[in-house]
Phi, psi and omega in degrees: 000150183279143166049051175294134176277162182306318183280007174242003188267107183289345178275349178254092181277334178186158176231126179063011176285133181291154176304140182297147182206173179296150177273120178200170178242145179258124182251150183285338182202174183295321182301319179289322182295324182298330181293332181059027179253130179305324182294342178269357179285202182288209175300124184210134171208143173274138178260023174291163177131210182266123177247159169282150188213135174234123181255132185230156179284339180200155181300327184294344178275004181299136178300146179297132178072022184302336184269353184288153179303316189275001181297136182273108179251020185297334181272357181290160175284178174243146183215150179275137173235127001286152179184156172260128189292333178298331180269008175237020170097013182238142178071201187235136171285139180206129174241133169209155181276315187222342185286141164282148183268026179199170179300145180272093178224065187298139006264017184293146172229164186300148172297320172288092187237090184312134187226136177241129176254121181255145181213138174200167174255163174208160184251141175238134181295163182299320186233116177266008177056034178073013182274160179279131180259120185244146176243124184240130172251123183269345178184118178220127183248119011245312177230159186200152174250148182236133178232134178235123179052042176082000181250144177292122181260332181163179182214145179207159170215178194094085197297326193243039173217148188288156175222138180242143177230138175275112182247019183306309186281351180265346184259162180224157176300142180091220187282139178222161178242145179230128178233133179233123177254119187249132179254128179295318182248139175209174174302333176297336180299329178297340178258006187230045182262052181285161179283091182187175175295140172279106185231140190234163173113188178274103190247359172233175186303146169247126188233143176236129186199169179243159171220147179288134182299328181271006181271190180280129175273321182206156176208161185222120182250131174228153174232125181244116180275153178284181185298335179265003182057038179252291180270165183216155171251122176266122180240141177223126172242144185233157171239134177248156173263349180211132179250114182216039176080023181291156170238158176233126174261123180258124177234121179256128183236136180277181186293340178271000180087007180273136180288134177266316174200162175222122183215135178255138179224155168296146188298333182267010176254136178284149175269136173217107189229130176284130176240118185279129174044054177292154172291130187275152175264134169209171178296335180277323177229088185280066180293125181238140170252163177243124178256121177254126179247110181258117180264129179236151177278181185296341179267001179089006180279137181292126176269314179196163172231131179242135179251131180224131174286139180232131174239125180277112178199157179234152175226117180221155173265132178228105182063238183261016178226159167251145187243133168252118183053038175086002184240136177281083188295162173249125178273121178246077198249179178212145172275134184231125168265153164291131183196139171216133186293343180258324188246004177075238182270014175269111181229133179277162178304322181297326178290318178296320179297320176299317178301312184293320177298316179297318177299312181299320180293341179250024171070011177283136184237004185209148179229134168255126185278073187283127346239060183189159175298141178270176174302148189301332184285344173300319184289323174300316182291323178292325173302314189282316182277335181095085175217130172288143184230131162262112182271120189250135178295148178284080187204116170207131182237043192299326184298336179293339180302327185281351181274347188087355177230075187300326183267025184315306180255341181293333181250017180256112182302337178299336181261012184298314181302317182298322179286307188294324180301319180295319177296313182300315183293322178294311182297317181301318182289320194255004193295343185261015181263119179296337182294335184280121180249343179216146168260127178257134183286349182140205185211139169042062181224023184061209185207160178161201187309314188288331175286326174297319179294322178295315180297319178299315179298317181302317181290329177287318182285323185211086180285358184275350182240166182271156176254134183234142168189118183293332182290347175276080191296336180261005183052043182293316185244356183263156179273339178237149175268114186244133174229169178227141176055033179290132186282155173276324179210143176200168187261358179250191185260017178287169187298134173230167183298326181293329176291324176296315179301320184283323193251335186289136177253004178238160175300146185240142168225153169265103183290338171215136173195175178053059182302111192269056183265123178060222180280101183154182006271164168261181173070010183295323180298320182295321176297314184294321176301321180293319178302316181292329185286328187239122183301322185289340176274104191255029170102198184190184184230114178297140172260115355216195188278308188251146157284124185268053177277149179261118185298132181222141179251122180286174181299331180269008179089356180285144182261133173217178188232126180269160181219189184306137181094342181281353181244017183075013182286133184208128359283160181214157175258023171058233183271021177295344176275355177263078192216041186244167176282341174234149183282167186304330180273006179092359179290127177299132174282158174308331181293328178291321178294323177294317180296318178304316181292316184296327182255020182303150186285342178230123174257137184247125179241137178271125177262320179205103185294326182294321181273347183077032183260126183224152173252131176251124180253118177280112183267003171286158181271334187233314191270158179271193183266002188289348178274356182249157170236138183252129173241131175251137181230144178244127180243142165256101190053249181257010182254125178285121180264325185199149176212133184210148177279145178238125178287124182280133177286167177291133177205109180289177178307132177070013178261158176239143178225158176252144175231148176244113183291144175299153180302132180281155180301144178289138176210151181281123182276144184257135178303133175084346176284151174252141183243126185240137172255120185248126173262134176225118180257118184234158177297135181281334182215166177297145171236168177299340186246354178197148179280164172307139179094355177290129183278129179251334182209157178201174177196154176224144179223140178272128179272156177303137179227197179247144184298158175294146170269139180297143179288131179267118181272143183276072184284342185277002181278213181297144180288155173281144175247137178242126183227127179251127175229110181061237183269009186237139177242127180246127176254123183231150178218205184288097176083010180213162173208150177232125181250128178255147173262113183291337180284312182271348177069028186225164175291127177275319179195156174235128184241139174226129181050043174081003182238135179291125178259313175249121184270343171201134185278185185300130175228131182298144173208149171229015178257147171226159175300126185302139171263163182300329180285358173268004194303327181274349174274333191299317180306314178290319179304319187273322190247350177250313183259344181050047185300333182278355182244076180273147179226135177249132179247112180278120181268322185205140172231130174213153182207161177199154173255116188225120179055040176079004179241134179267131178240139180228133178237134170233125173253128186214164172244143180226121177215181180249171178308126175064020182269147176257001177243150184198172174256138164267121185247142172232109174269134181225129179235142168232123180247125182262165183294337178274004176098350178296141178240115173269132184232141174214137172234128175252135177237128178247118177296124190220180180078206180276085187300330183294344180266359182283156177293157181293329180229143177250135182302318181198163171228112183182193180232157179239142176226160176243123180252157174304140183298342182290341183282079189265351186239127181249143171221140183210161173243120184162212178278143180186182004274348186270180179288152181207151180223170187308320183252018178205073184219007184296328184286346184252112184274162178285142178169192175248129187227161175216143177208163169285160177301320179295327179286342177289341187275132173259119189272071179298147183307313171255115185303142181194176176311135182197172168078011181292141170242131190249164174056046182259151172242356167199153173215139179234157176227134181228162177243182182298330182275011177075358172295143182216167175218134183231142178244120183235149178220153174272357176248239174204158175213167169259151174220155168214149180216134179203182178257024182230140173280161176304318183295329177296314179292323185292325186265346182280133175272328184222166181299328181289347178280349183276127177241117184301140173282166179265032176205172179255127176267120180247128174247128172242121188241136168293319181200147171231145181299148176296179182267316186062192173216044189281358168300332171196087180138202186302133173279189180298129176297153185306320183291347180251006183275139171266119187245173176286092191221161173291150180205161171222131176233125182223141176201164177250140177251124179232129172269135184209175174232131186298337180284345180259322180201146183267161176298322180299317180295318179293325181293345180273356183264140181273000000 
């Protein structure tokens, strides 16, 4: 190609960039090394802070001599480093999942190439003691040039991996200048098409520091366990930049500060030392040792001391499994992007630590660094807290998939250097971290020559770890067979999990599954059950950790989060970036609570409820149950009857034991009450990631009770009066009235003591506000089936007052616009003299059934309640929202919340707040007036101050305006969630279909000072 620019030259991977090496700090003495603080190392300073900044439309517009010392930058703007310039008012925000934002003509990039020139000064001490002065950039997107004191210092690309430059000869004592010119687009961009916001600039730390020329340049630590995984050989090889008779003293210290060994070697000799029965490192027990390497000159003077964390662990493939310390572990993982709702990909160590602590508290044990190496301190934290890591190369070429030649550059040897360099730099930096169990070649980039070269390099550089890459569909060069979003069941011949079980000869992981977009995912339990059932299925990584919303403050001060398309970005994948287990502000989504439950460390199975016999399955791979304490509690509805500690028996990793609970206290059982036995497993002592008493696992079981007694209606009181005026019939009794609309065949209103309690009675519906996982159903729902456009045709209305009870029948048909399929509905009401309303709706699937959709969003009724009913109480699953395929986290019991608390405020509004498997729900106001809906079967309910149409039309939470009433939905069934925004749709057993149904419940108006909802809920 003609006239390639530096930032388009695939043969120029870097200029003057030092060879990649492990990340470590050099300390002047042991006392400094023990602190493990960079500031205690040799000369060290972070160059973070406020820099001068000039933003240009293209590099060619750079002012002449912009890099010179004497250049006048006084008129330039100021910008924060680290930072992404799009989030500081420069350039354009843009989100896309797979598209490149320019024509695919590799390695060419647009002439309009936004460019940022950064400038700042820094100080260098008078005497560097002959040490090498290094400048390190930990992350710059996408390519950049570096100038020091007016001289060209170097060039690098590979946005998310560190680069070091030797600036010793370019610096002077006292004041110095540093200029960095950053290009948004480069040939490297073709390798950086990850599913995320396109963000540019210096977004990780910039560091200036010294190292002794005679010290260690690089080192490589390995631990090899013997065949019994008992003893280990610790090996260390080092690279020097200068050989002058140095020696290295190796001192290994355990976590208690006790010395394990002390050995001196010539610097050019590798260390190989047997360590007997070391404490092993795993995500469950992250035992770490500290290795101190003291380099001395030929006269015995200390040159430097280096501190390195060491974890003794092994990773090997054995048959169809991979083993960590001899065990075929299960990965209970999550994909994690760097993300902050205010600063983009700028994340502090404290934020990463918060993420890892939150993960540990929710039973997550593994992280995939999707899809690039993270800041170095993530790996330190994963070593310390205990997290398995798949370290992924900064490489994704997803946009090529749309060209029909997915392997355009992946199989082009001309691009080998660009691919292999990224792998080499990642492994070189991160190779000494015990948390890393696999090197990943990248993501969604097809396969070919360059991936083979990367895998070969990985095995040469580090044969102790496994190689991963989902794009190697035949597992030609990888040690594990990795797939993403593989379905559990489907109707075509595409890959499913059962085919993997049958055909794979290598260990398998799902590197991405359970797409956590909006309300979802469902089906997580089914995946986890499959992982436990088959040894070769070694777990997976949920996509993904964060909702990537951009924090925005509205005119009224309300905070909401924008996503793709909100910035005029085109093309965009919209809210496809809102797909995490936690919301942008760090609030756990219901999906994180569900995942925590599904992967809980102790599963409890009931063997004989009458005898109190249970099986406890330890789902940890290594540790026993002795770190937990179990408390069992017995509830009568919402009243605690008994609570007692249970001594947990010994059960090693992956073992199951049976326990027989002590006899529970005798108590008189009440008719209609439900009795629940609740297991709660909590930490027995404080850990680095959670305090004593933090719950990790739980279970609930219903104990035998006594049947409900039928409710006795006060028929002998005042008679019911029936009055017809025009199209309305009003049934009235002592202090209440119910008005029916003869045209619509429905309750118009229910009044008690002169105040409207129900503003509209039950009306059939099968539409719900679409969830993100419905996205592929919606085109047909809206334009083929017109599911959102329901019409009811009333065929007959009749009523009578018989034996003091009023009965109302409505026969109707319900279908959608242009539909040939419909429901035949029969609404039936019985109103008693005490005001109770018995309701039943029967639905018969009718018409041309073959033309109906395969799935119906819901089958149920909607009502409008007085706005005063602000407090909800129910018996069923709770306290959080739950759906047919996502309800494990919500145990049975009696719960209460305000109506507003029932609502889950998803970034993009959608169906939410459902409570499942209930047999009653009540609503009360401040004046103690209440209304309760009870059934002898079960129903789902949701209540909010928003109509379906409000949720459906709102793009953001700030678009929602509360109604002046409560919308109540009572459902016979609601469709599952699935994760079909990317992955498995609703499993058949969780699908709501075009089927016959019956939904029945009783409506009772009451006052809490006279009788409680719990008491009313016990009546049949």
